[in-house]
Each structure stands twice: as C-alpha cells, then as structure tokens.
C-alpha positions as CSV (number, residue, x, y, z in Angstrom):
1,X,129.4,41.2,81.1
2,X,125.7,42.0,82.4
3,X,123.0,40.2,80.7
4,X,120.6,42.8,79.1
5,X,117.1,42.0,80.6
6,X,114.6,41.1,77.8
7,X,110.9,42.4,78.8
8,X,107.9,41.5,76.4
9,X,104.8,43.4,76.2
10,X,101.4,41.4,75.8
11,X,99.0,44.1,74.4
12,X,95.3,42.2,73.8
13,X,91.8,42.1,74.3
14,X,89.1,39.3,73.3
15,X,89.7,39.0,69.2
16,X,93.4,41.1,69.2
17,X,97.3,40.5,70.5
18,X,100.1,42.2,69.9
19,X,103.8,41.8,71.2
20,X,106.7,44.2,72.1
21,X,109.9,44.1,73.1
22,X,112.0,46.1,75.6
23,X,115.6,45.3,75.5
24,X,116.7,47.6,78.4
25,X,116.5,50.9,79.9
26,X,115.9,53.9,77.0
27,X,115.4,51.7,74.4
28,X,111.7,52.1,74.0
29,X,109.2,49.1,72.8
30,X,109.5,47.4,69.5
31,X,106.8,45.7,68.5
32,X,107.1,42.0,66.9
33,X,106.0,42.6,63.7
34,X,106.4,38.7,62.2
35,X,103.5,38.2,65.4
36,X,100.0,39.7,65.8
37,X,97.4,37.6,66.8
38,X,94.0,38.3,65.2
39,X,90.9,36.4,66.1
40,X,87.3,36.5,65.3
41,X,84.5,38.5,66.5
42,X,81.4,36.7,65.0
43,X,78.5,37.0,66.8
44,X,76.2,34.8,68.4
45,X,74.5,34.0,66.5
46,X,77.1,33.2,63.8
47,X,78.9,31.1,66.1
48,X,75.6,28.8,66.9
49,X,74.3,28.3,63.2
50,X,72.0,25.8,64.4
51,X,68.6,25.3,66.3
52,X,69.5,24.6,70.3
53,X,69.1,21.5,71.0
54,X,65.7,20.4,72.9
55,X,64.8,18.3,75.5
56,X,62.2,17.0,78.0
57,X,60.0,18.2,80.6
58,X,61.2,17.4,84.0
59,X,57.3,17.7,85.0
60,X,55.3,16.8,82.1
61,X,54.8,16.4,78.1
62,X,56.8,19.9,77.5
63,X,60.1,20.2,75.2
64,X,62.2,22.7,75.6
65,X,65.3,24.5,73.8
66,X,68.3,24.0,75.8
67,X,70.0,26.7,76.4
68,X,74.2,26.5,76.2
69,X,76.5,26.5,79.0
70,X,78.8,29.0,78.2
71,X,78.1,32.3,76.1
72,X,79.3,31.9,72.8
73,X,81.4,34.4,72.2
74,X,82.8,34.9,75.1
75,X,84.3,30.7,74.4
76,X,85.5,31.9,71.8
77,X,87.5,35.0,72.9
78,X,89.1,32.5,75.8
79,X,90.2,30.1,73.0
80,X,91.8,33.0,70.9
81,X,93.6,34.3,74.4
82,X,94.2,30.6,75.4
83,X,96.5,30.5,71.3
84,X,98.2,33.5,72.4
85,X,99.4,32.4,75.6
86,X,100.4,28.7,74.4
87,X,102.4,30.6,72.3
88,X,103.7,32.8,74.2
89,X,104.5,29.8,77.2
90,X,106.8,28.2,74.4
91,X,109.2,31.4,74.2
92,X,110.9,31.3,77.5
93,X,112.3,27.8,77.0
94,X,114.1,29.8,74.3
95,X,115.1,32.5,76.4
96,X,113.4,35.0,74.9
97,X,112.3,37.2,77.9
98,X,112.7,37.3,81.2
99,X,109.6,39.3,82.0
100,X,106.3,40.1,81.2
101,X,103.5,43.0,80.9
102,X,99.7,42.2,80.3
103,X,98.3,45.0,79.1
104,X,94.8,43.6,78.3
105,X,90.9,45.1,78.1
106,X,89.6,44.1,81.9
107,X,88.0,41.1,81.3
108,X,90.6,39.8,78.9
109,X,93.4,40.5,81.6
110,X,91.0,38.5,83.7
111,X,91.3,35.7,81.1
112,X,94.8,35.8,80.3
113,X,95.6,35.2,84.7
114,X,93.8,32.2,84.6
115,X,95.5,30.6,81.2
116,X,99.2,31.5,82.5
117,X,101.1,28.3,83.8
118,X,102.9,29.1,87.2
119,X,106.4,29.5,85.4
120,X,104.3,32.1,83.1
121,X,102.5,33.8,85.9
122,X,106.3,34.4,87.4
123,X,107.5,36.2,85.3
124,X,105.0,39.1,85.3
125,X,105.8,42.0,86.6
126,X,102.6,44.5,86.3
127,X,99.1,44.6,84.9
128,X,97.4,46.9,82.9
129,X,93.9,47.3,82.4
130,X,93.6,49.3,78.9
131,X,92.4,47.9,75.4
132,X,95.2,49.8,73.5
133,X,95.3,46.8,70.8
134,X,94.7,49.4,67.9
135,X,97.2,51.8,69.5
136,X,100.3,52.9,68.3
137,X,103.9,52.0,69.8
138,X,104.4,55.5,71.3
139,X,101.0,54.8,73.0
140,X,102.1,52.1,74.3
141,X,105.2,53.1,75.4
142,X,103.6,55.8,77.3
143,X,101.7,53.4,79.2
144,X,104.7,51.8,80.4
145,X,106.2,54.1,82.0
146,X,105.5,53.9,85.5
147,X,106.1,50.0,85.1
148,X,109.8,50.1,82.9
149,X,112.3,52.6,82.2
150,X,111.0,52.8,78.6
C-alpha cells in the first residue's frame, strides 16, 4: 500500500496565519478549521505606553531619550510568527504532514525562514511571496497550481 503524501500550506502575514492541508493529487486544499492564528495589530504608541528611558550625554551634562533597539511592531510580528512556527514544529513528530509550503507576505516570509528549524526547513518544498491571509480556499488553491497538483 502506498502512503499518501500530505502537504501543509502555511498562509501568513505578521498578524494572521491559516493552515491548509492537501492530501494528494486532485484533493484540493482544505483549511484546518480548528487552527487559525490571530495576533495583534497594535501601533507603536500602543505597544510602548511608557516614555522611553533617559541617559546622560557621553560628552557633557545633557540627557537624552533612548531609542528602542528594535521596532516594537516588527518585534510583535516576529513573536507572532514564532508562535505559529512552534505550533507547526510540533506536528512532524506526530507525522501529520510530509511537506510544507510557505505562502506569506514578503517581510513575513523572510521572518519565517529565519525561524524554521533545520528539520522543518527540510520539509519546505516551495515559498510563495503573497499575502493571502484573507482570501478564500479557492484563491489559495489557484496560487498553488505551479507548486502542487491540487
């Protein structure tokens, strides 16, 4: 008996993520209804409610506000994507999928690449730089035709 090849498609941006499953040729892509990820879309001023810290000037008596080392909004988006990747990373141990397709907004796709473990990165068969988080399953399928036989 030939085992079917299961492909998961992660559709993500910095605040939303959905997972679709393809169980083989001609089966289409069905969304995992029990798992949609929604992060926050807070503005910088909402994330940083407090005033920035102050430090003394290196030359003289002046004091200056300190700039944050990272953009708070980018940090929130990266932490959101880290949670998504951590959830997916637990799944290969349960043998729920064989291949992974990443379909994400270009900046989120770059963040995802950096967050994948070697084992998970080895399962990636395609990367599609499109933000389809609010699209229908049919729209997602139409962008997979060059990658999978959906």
